N, C-alpha and C positions, 0 to 999 in steps of 0.2 A: 352352642348356637353359633352359627357361622354368619359370615358378612354375607349380606345378598348382593349379587353380582347382575345386573342387567344384560340381558343377551338381546344382540340387533332384530333377532327375529319375532321376540314376543313384545316388542314398542309397538303402541298403537297411537299413532301419530293425529293430531287434531290440528283445525285451523284457529287462529288466532285472529281478530280484527283487533286494531288499537288504534285510537282518537287522537291525531297530534295536534288537533286545535287548542288554541292557547294554553299550551302544555311546553315549557322548555323543550329544547331540542335534547338536551344530555339526559333528562328525565325519561324522555320517550325512546330514546336508545338504548339505555339499560334495560327497561322493561323488555325491549325486542330481542336484544343480546340474551338475555336470561332465559327467556320463552326458546331463542332457538338453540340454546345451548341444551336447555332441559334443566336447568337448577329449578325449576318450580316443583317440579316432582318428587314425591318420595323414593322412587327408585333409581335417583340419579346417581350415575357412574360415570365419573371423569372420561374414561376412557371408549366409552360407549356413543356413539349418536344416539341420543335419547332425547331430542329436542322435538319441536312440533314446526309447523307452517304459521308464518306472520304477514300479515297485511297490514300497512300503517295507511291511512288514511286521512286526509285534510292537513298533506304534509306542508303545503305553501301557510297555513294557518299557524305553524310551530314557530315558537318565541326564543331568541336568542337574547339572554340578558345582560344587564350592562349595555356598553358600547361594544360588544361583540360583531356586531352587524358591520361594523368601519374596521375593527381592529384584527379580526380575525383573517388570517388568509390561507387559501388552498394550493399549493405548490405541486407541479409536475415539471418535471424532467426527462426531456428526451432521451437523455444520452449523450446528446452532441454539445458542441462548443457553444453557449449563447441557448440552449434550449430549455431555459427555465421557464416556466407561465406561471404566471401570480394571478390567483381571480378571490376577489374579497367575497364573504361571504351575502354580503347584501345581494352581490350580482347572482351569485349561485341559488339564492333562495328566490330571485324574481326569473331567472330564467329554468331553473331546474332542481326544484325544491327537494324532489325524490333523492337524488344524487347525494346532497348536503346529508339527508337523513341515513342514507345506505352508506355513505362514508364513517360516521359517527360510528354506526353498529360494526362494522366491521374491523373500527380501530378497537373495540370493547371484545370482540372474539378473541378467541386463543391465535398464535399464528401456526397453525398446523393443516397438514392437509384436508381433514376431514373437517375444519371448520372453514375453510375458505369456499366448500363447495356449498354451505349454506346460502350464499349471496351470490346472486348474478353480476355480472363482469360490466 
């Protein structure tokens, strides 16, 4: 008996819709990352992109537990001196909640070239 290896041509991709309303941001991101990577499938192969497509709805209604809304900060640096910009998650969830979920999902995916293609910039 040999080990099954999925081939990219044989993978049939489906669309999944995840409702983020009243669900912690991390739990929603884990579910989306697992589906994007294909870990929910019995024919999961780590080196083959056998993931599906994911749509997250009600991103603005996602919950951060504890005091993370005020304490958690997202940093971006331009590369220049004094180019550090900090955004609290409270502001990010008010202005652009999709970005908060996308950043959480991106952090849970492997840091390879094939995994970075799964999310838009």
